[in-house]
C-alpha positions in Angstrom: 0.0 0.0 0.0 2.9 2.3 0.7 4.8 1.6 -2.5 6.4 4.5 -4.2 4.3 4.2 -7.3 1.1 4.0 -5.4 -1.3 6.6 -6.7 -2.1 9.1 -3.9 -5.6 9.0 -2.5 -8.1 11.5 -3.9 -9.0 14.3 -1.5 -12.5 13.0 -0.9 -11.3 9.5 0.0 -8.8 11.0 2.4 -11.5 13.0 4.1 -13.8 10.0 4.5 -10.9 7.9 5.9 -10.1 10.7 8.4 -13.8 11.1 9.3 -14.2 7.4 10.1 -10.8 7.2 12.0 -12.1 9.8 14.5 -15.1 7.6 15.4 -14.9 6.1 19.0 -14.2 2.4 18.9 -13.0 2.4 15.3 -9.4 1.1 15.0 -7.3 0.0 12.1 -8.9 -3.5 11.9 -12.5 -2.3 11.9 -11.8 0.5 9.5 -10.1 -1.9 7.0 -13.0 -4.3 7.3 -15.4 -1.4 6.6 -13.4 -0.3 3.6 -13.4 -3.8 2.1 -17.1 -4.5 2.8 -18.6 -1.4 1.1 -18.2 0.1 -2.3 -16.9 3.3 -0.6 -16.5 4.7 2.9 -19.2 7.2 1.9 -21.6 4.3 1.4 -20.6 2.8 4.7 -21.3 6.1 6.5 -24.8 6.1 5.3 -25.4 2.4 5.8 -27.9 1.3 8.6 -26.5 -0.1 11.8 -27.9 -3.5 11.0 -25.6 -3.7 8.0 -22.6 -2.6 10.0 -23.4 -5.0 12.9 -22.9 -8.0 10.5 -19.3 -7.1 9.9 -16.6 -9.2 11.6 -15.4 -7.6 14.8 -18.3 -5.2 15.1 -20.6 -5.6 18.1 -23.7 -4.0 19.8 -21.5 -1.8 22.0 -20.5 0.3 19.0 -24.0 1.3 18.0 -24.5 4.1 20.5 -21.1 5.9 20.0 -21.3 5.5 16.2 -24.9 6.9 16.1 -23.9 9.9 18.2 -20.8 10.4 16.0 -22.7 10.3 12.8 -25.4 12.7 14.1 -22.6 15.1 15.2 -21.3 15.5 11.6 -24.4 14.8 9.7 -25.6 11.5 8.2 -26.1 12.8 4.6 -23.3 15.3 4.0 -20.6 15.4 6.7 -17.6 16.3 4.7 -18.0 20.1 4.7 -18.1 20.3 8.5 -15.3 17.7 8.8 -13.1 19.6 6.3 -13.2 22.7 8.5 -12.5 20.7 11.6 -9.4 19.1 10.0 -7.9 22.5 9.1 -5.4 24.5 11.1 -2.1 24.0 9.3 -1.7 20.4 10.3 -0.4 17.9 7.7 -1.9 14.4 7.5 -0.3 11.2 6.2 -2.5 8.3 5.5 -1.9 4.6 4.7 -2.7 5.1 1.1 0.0 7.8 0.7 3.3 7.0 -1.1 5.4 8.3 1.9 3.5 6.3 4.5 6.3 4.6 6.6 6.5 1.0 5.4 7.2 -0.4 8.9 3.8 0.8 10.1 2.3 -2.1 8.2 4.1 -4.5 10.4 2.6 -3.2 13.6 -0.1 -5.2 15.4 -2.1 -2.0 15.6 -1.0 0.4 12.9 -2.1 4.0 13.2 -5.1 5.2 11.1 -3.3 8.5 10.3 -0.2 10.4 11.2 -0.8 14.1 11.9 2.4 16.2 11.5 3.8 19.7 11.6 7.3 20.8 10.5 9.6 19.7 7.7 7.6 17.5 5.5 10.7 16.6 3.5 11.8 14.4 6.4 9.1 11.8 5.5 11.3 10.7 2.6 13.8 9.4 5.2 11.2 8.2 7.7 9.3 6.3 5.0 12.1 3.8 5.0 12.9 4.1 8.7 16.1 6.1 8.2 16.3 7.5 11.7 17.6 6.7 15.2 15.2 6.5 18.1 16.5 7.4 21.6 14.4 6.6 24.6 14.7 6.5 28.4 13.2 7.5 31.7 11.6 10.7 32.8 13.6 10.7 36.1 17.1 10.3 34.7 20.4 10.7 36.5 22.8 13.5 35.6 24.9 11.0 33.7 21.9 9.8 31.7 20.9 13.4 30.8 24.4 14.2 29.7 24.7 11.1 27.5 21.3 11.8 25.9 22.3 15.3 25.1 25.6 14.2 23.6 23.8 11.5 21.6 21.4 14.1 20.1 24.3 16.3 19.1 26.4 13.5 17.6 23.5 12.0 15.7 22.6 15.4 14.3 26.2 16.1 13.2 26.2 12.7 11.4 23.0 13.5 9.5 20.5 11.3 11.4 17.0 12.4 12.2 16.6 11.9 15.9 13.3 10.3 17.1 12.1 10.6 20.6 9.0 11.4 22.6 9.4 15.0 23.9 8.8 13.8 27.4 10.7 14.9 30.6 14.2 13.5 31.2 16.0 11.6 28.4 13.6 12.6 25.6 14.0 16.3 26.3 17.7 16.0 26.6 18.3 14.2 23.3 16.0 16.7 21.5 17.9 19.6 23.0 21.3 18.1 21.9 20.0 17.6 18.4 18.7 21.2 18.2 21.9 22.7 19.5 23.8 21.0 16.7 21.5 22.2 14.0 20.0 18.7 13.5 16.5 17.6 12.7 14.6 16.1 15.7 11.4 14.1 15.3 9.1 14.4 18.3 6.5 11.6 18.5 3.8 12.9 20.8 1.4 11.1 23.2 -1.0 14.0 22.7 -2.5 15.7 19.7 -0.3 18.4 18.0 -2.3 21.2 19.6 -1.4 20.0 23.1 1.9 20.2 25.0 3.0 17.8 27.7 4.7 18.5 30.0 3.6 22.1 29.8 7.0 23.5 30.4 8.1 21.9 27.2 6.1 24.4 25.1 9.2 26.2 23.9 11.1 22.9 23.1 8.1 21.5 21.3 7.8 24.6 19.2 11.5 24.4 18.3 11.2 20.8 17.3 8.2 21.7 15.1 10.2 24.4 13.4 13.5 22.8 12.9 12.3 19.2 12.6 9.0 17.3 12.7 6.2 16.8 15.2 4.2 13.6 14.7 1.0 12.2 16.5 -1.6 9.6 15.6 -4.1 11.6 17.6 -6.3 14.1 15.7 -6.4 17.7 16.8 -8.8 18.2 19.7 -8.7 14.5 20.7 -9.1 13.8 24.4 -5.8 12.6 25.9 -5.7 9.3 27.8 -2.9 7.7 29.8 -2.6 4.8 27.3 -1.7 7.2 24.5 1.8 7.8 25.9 2.6 4.1 25.9 1.1 3.7 22.4 3.5 6.2 20.9 6.4 3.8 21.6 5.5 1.6 18.7 5.5 4.6 16.4 9.0 5.6 17.5 10.3 2.1 16.7 8.5 2.0 13.4 10.2 5.2 12.3 13.7 4.1 13.2 16.5 1.9 11.9 18.0 1.5 15.4 17.1 2.1 19.0 19.2 3.6 21.8 18.0 3.1 25.4 19.9 5.6 27.6 18.6 4.8 31.1 15.3 3.4 32.4 14.0 1.5 35.5 12.2 -1.8 35.6 8.8 -0.3 34.7 9.3 2.0 31.8 7.8 2.8 28.4 11.4 2.6 27.1 11.3 -1.2 27.8 8.1 -1.4 25.6 10.1 0.2 22.8 13.0 -2.3 23.3 10.6 -5.2 23.3 9.1 -4.1 20.0 12.6 -3.4 18.6 13.6 -7.0 19.5 10.5 -8.3 17.7 11.3 -6.4 14.5 15.0 -7.2 14.7 16.2 -3.6 15.1 19.6 -3.2 16.6 19.5 -2.0 20.2 22.2 -0.1 22.0 22.2 0.6 25.8 24.2 3.1 27.8 25.6 1.1 30.8 24.9 2.8 34.1 25.5 2.4 37.8 24.1 -1.0 38.9 23.0 0.6 42.1 20.7 3.1 40.5 17.0 2.3 40.4 16.6 4.5 37.4 18.9 2.2 35.4 17.9 -1.4 36.4 15.7 -1.9 33.4 18.3 -0.6 30.8 21.1 -2.6 32.4 19.0 -5.7 32.2 18.7 -5.2 28.5 22.5 -5.6 28.3 22.2 -9.0 29.9 19.6 -9.9 27.3 22.0 -9.1 24.4 21.8 -5.4 23.7 25.0 -3.8 22.6 26.7 -1.6 25.2 27.2 2.0 24.1 30.2 3.6 25.8 30.4 6.8 23.7 28.1 8.4 21.1 31.0 8.1 18.6 30.9 4.3 18.9 27.3 4.4 17.6 28.2 6.4 14.5 31.2 4.2 13.9 28.8 1.3 13.7 25.8 2.7 11.8 27.7 5.3 9.6 26.4 8.6 8.3 22.7 9.3 8.2 20.5 10.1 5.2 20.7 13.9 5.7 24.5 13.7 5.4 24.8 11.3 2.5 23.7 13.9 0.0 26.9 15.8 0.6 29.1 12.9 -0.6 30.9 13.3 -3.9 29.1 11.4 -6.6 29.1 12.1 -10.3 25.6 10.6 -10.5 24.0 13.0 -8.0 23.7 16.6 -9.2 23.3 18.4 -5.9 26.0 16.3 -4.2 28.4 17.0 -7.1 27.9 20.7 -7.1 28.6 20.8 -3.3 31.8 18.8 -3.8 33.0 21.2 -6.5 32.2 24.1 -4.3 30.6 25.9 -7.3 28.1 28.6 -6.1 26.9 29.1 -9.7 26.2 25.4 -10.2 24.5 25.2 -6.8 22.2 28.1 -7.7 21.4 26.6 -11.1 20.3 23.3 -9.4 18.3 25.3 -6.9 16.5 27.2 -9.6 15.9 24.0 -11.6 14.2 22.5 -8.5 12.1 25.6 -7.9 11.1 25.7 -11.6 10.1 22.0 -11.5 7.9 22.6 -8.5 5.6 25.0 -10.4 2.2 25.0 -8.7 2.9 21.8 -6.9 4.6 18.4 -7.3 5.6 15.2 -5.4 9.0 13.4 -5.1 8.2 10.9 -7.9 7.2 13.5 -10.4 10.2 15.7 -9.6 12.5 12.7 -10.1 10.9 12.1 -13.5 11.1 15.8 -14.5 14.6 16.4 -13.4 16.3 13.0 -13.8 17.7 13.3 -10.2 17.9 10.7 -7.6 15.3 10.7 -4.8 18.2 11.5 -2.4 19.2 14.6 -4.2 15.6 15.9 -4.5 15.1 15.3 -0.8 18.2 17.2 0.1 17.2 20.0 -2.2 13.7 20.2 -0.9 14.9 20.3 2.7 17.2 23.2 1.9 14.4 25.1 0.2 12.0 24.4 3.2 14.6 25.6 5.6 15.0 28.7 3.5 11.3 29.3 3.6 10.9 29.0 -0.2 8.7 26.0 -0.5 5.8 24.6 1.6 4.9 20.9 2.2 1.3 20.0 1.6 -1.0 17.0 2.5 -0.1 13.9 0.5 3.6 14.8 0.6 3.4 17.4 -2.2 5.4 20.6 -2.3 4.6 24.0 -3.7 6.2 27.4 -3.8 5.4 29.7 -0.9 
């Protein structure tokens, strides 16, 4: 479904999918069943409850919340009201989009949508899990906080998007280190994008949304529940090629991330800590189970190499943007920049740009990121870009 040549969903289909995904009790399994059972999601919306009740996995307990939800938006023509509700400058990535992260399909409970703010160009890397996730406890030791901050800085310098949860402690430290080094942090939230938790992270969350990317599976205005914070761990792992656990106790969401990483055969590094510290019992135990000890951030880069945001700067005769950087030619660089701006026109996606320019996807991603950072282009829903 997430293949590169998959045709993007039409706007109306996207809206129907989003409308259904906001219904209480409707998860990925039920929505997919609904999508297969009816000629369209619009037809399903107008179907009587008796028809829905016959579907596998549907039960009588869904009737009341579904009826209330349909009445709220209108049974006959809900899309106009829902379209206004979905506005507000938030991007949405859906399972039918070409840049939908492929690892999401492997999750036992894949998200119905990913709402995002920030640098949409980063989805080109996240689609193939080209990022490093760093997790740990909210009540970290000074050593854990220092290591997390250094990890964020070193990963940023090496060109890796840095995924974490914007929580207190290790998450906040790794995001700050990444920002200080001019990197691109990816904050996966346990709240909708219009909420901040903890509240004193308002400035940090705003910085991550400006310099990197904020991601949530929860639609704007959604009521926050305690389980949402644990659920986001699976998204962090699905966006990453490797996981680093800095420090965590025996009961920690970081261990849920590690368990999922083991299941999907992601490499796991753990920062060894004082065996006497309660805050590190869980992470130290991961070392006994076979995780790789991480003594310095440099050791991680020596193992995984440079990240996708750094690789575009390598010298290669086959990559136009990389070649012009290697030659140090300002004129050539400007010509490539103008060519990309010209190809964008009123809007285009990565596949079309690659066809029009004959460049590699890596070069186009690097060029778009530069233009986004310069404020010259704007990412749109469905991973299209247009001139500002």
